[in-house]
C-alpha positions in Angstrom: 55.4 -152.0 -72.7 54.8 -154.5 -69.9 51.5 -155.0 -68.0 53.2 -153.5 -64.9 54.2 -150.4 -66.8 50.7 -150.1 -68.1 49.2 -150.4 -64.6 51.5 -147.7 -63.3 50.1 -145.3 -66.0 46.4 -146.1 -65.5 44.4 -143.5 -63.5 43.3 -144.2 -59.9 39.7 -143.2 -60.8 37.7 -143.4 -64.0 38.9 -140.8 -66.6 37.0 -139.3 -69.5 38.9 -138.3 -72.7 37.2 -136.7 -75.6 37.9 -138.4 -79.0 37.4 -137.2 -82.5 33.7 -136.8 -83.3 31.9 -139.6 -85.1 29.3 -138.5 -87.7 29.2 -135.0 -86.1 28.4 -136.4 -82.6 30.8 -136.0 -79.7 32.3 -139.2 -78.3 34.5 -140.1 -75.4 36.8 -142.8 -74.1 36.4 -143.8 -70.5 39.5 -145.3 -68.9 38.9 -147.7 -66.1 40.6 -147.1 -62.8 43.7 -149.1 -62.1 42.1 -151.2 -59.4 39.6 -152.7 -61.8 42.2 -153.8 -64.4 42.1 -157.6 -63.5 38.3 -157.5 -63.1 37.9 -156.0 -66.6 40.3 -158.6 -68.2 38.2 -161.3 -66.6 35.0 -159.9 -68.1 36.6 -160.0 -71.6 38.3 -163.4 -71.4 36.3 -166.2 -73.0 37.8 -169.8 -73.2 36.0 -170.4 -76.6 37.3 -167.2 -78.1 40.4 -166.2 -76.1 41.4 -162.6 -76.0 45.0 -161.8 -77.0 47.3 -161.4 -74.0 49.1 -158.4 -75.7 45.8 -156.4 -76.0 44.5 -155.6 -72.5 41.3 -153.7 -72.2 41.7 -150.3 -70.4 38.3 -148.8 -71.0 35.5 -148.3 -73.4 34.3 -145.9 -76.1 30.9 -144.4 -75.3 29.5 -144.0 -78.9 29.2 -147.7 -79.7 30.4 -149.3 -76.5 33.6 -150.7 -78.1 36.7 -151.5 -76.1 39.7 -149.2 -75.6 42.9 -151.3 -75.5 46.6 -150.8 -75.4 48.7 -153.0 -77.7 51.6 -154.0 -75.4 53.8 -154.9 -78.4 53.4 -151.5 -80.2 52.2 -149.2 -77.3 49.3 -148.0 -79.6 45.9 -147.2 -78.1 43.2 -148.9 -80.1 39.4 -149.2 -80.3 38.4 -152.8 -80.7 35.0 -154.1 -81.6 33.3 -155.4 -78.4 31.7 -158.3 -80.2 34.4 -159.5 -82.7 37.6 -158.2 -81.3 38.4 -156.6 -84.6 40.7 -153.5 -84.6 38.5 -150.6 -85.6 40.6 -147.5 -85.0 44.0 -146.4 -83.7 43.5 -143.5 -81.2 47.1 -142.8 -80.5 50.5 -144.1 -81.4 51.7 -144.0 -77.8 49.7 -144.6 -74.6 52.0 -142.5 -72.5 51.9 -139.5 -74.9 48.1 -139.8 -75.2 47.6 -139.7 -71.5 50.1 -136.8 -71.1 48.3 -134.8 -73.7 44.9 -135.2 -71.9 46.1 -134.3 -68.4 
């Protein structure tokens, strides 16, 4: 998936998607609107600890505030630790299918 393909799929306004519960509590992913894409990437980018180019941030998970990303190499939707950048969870195998199932 290219950045342009990803941008075309992002919502035009913030979108809330329910995720599997964590410890019995409901949690949600919030996808940022398309117009904020570059702004959000700039917030994550750090010259001392660069963020991988193939892992753009598309939103956040509300339970712990971790980042929702799409792996452009595999098309997987991931939750990534907001402090360490460590992959915590795979939400879906395909970004397109995940979005279609939620609309």
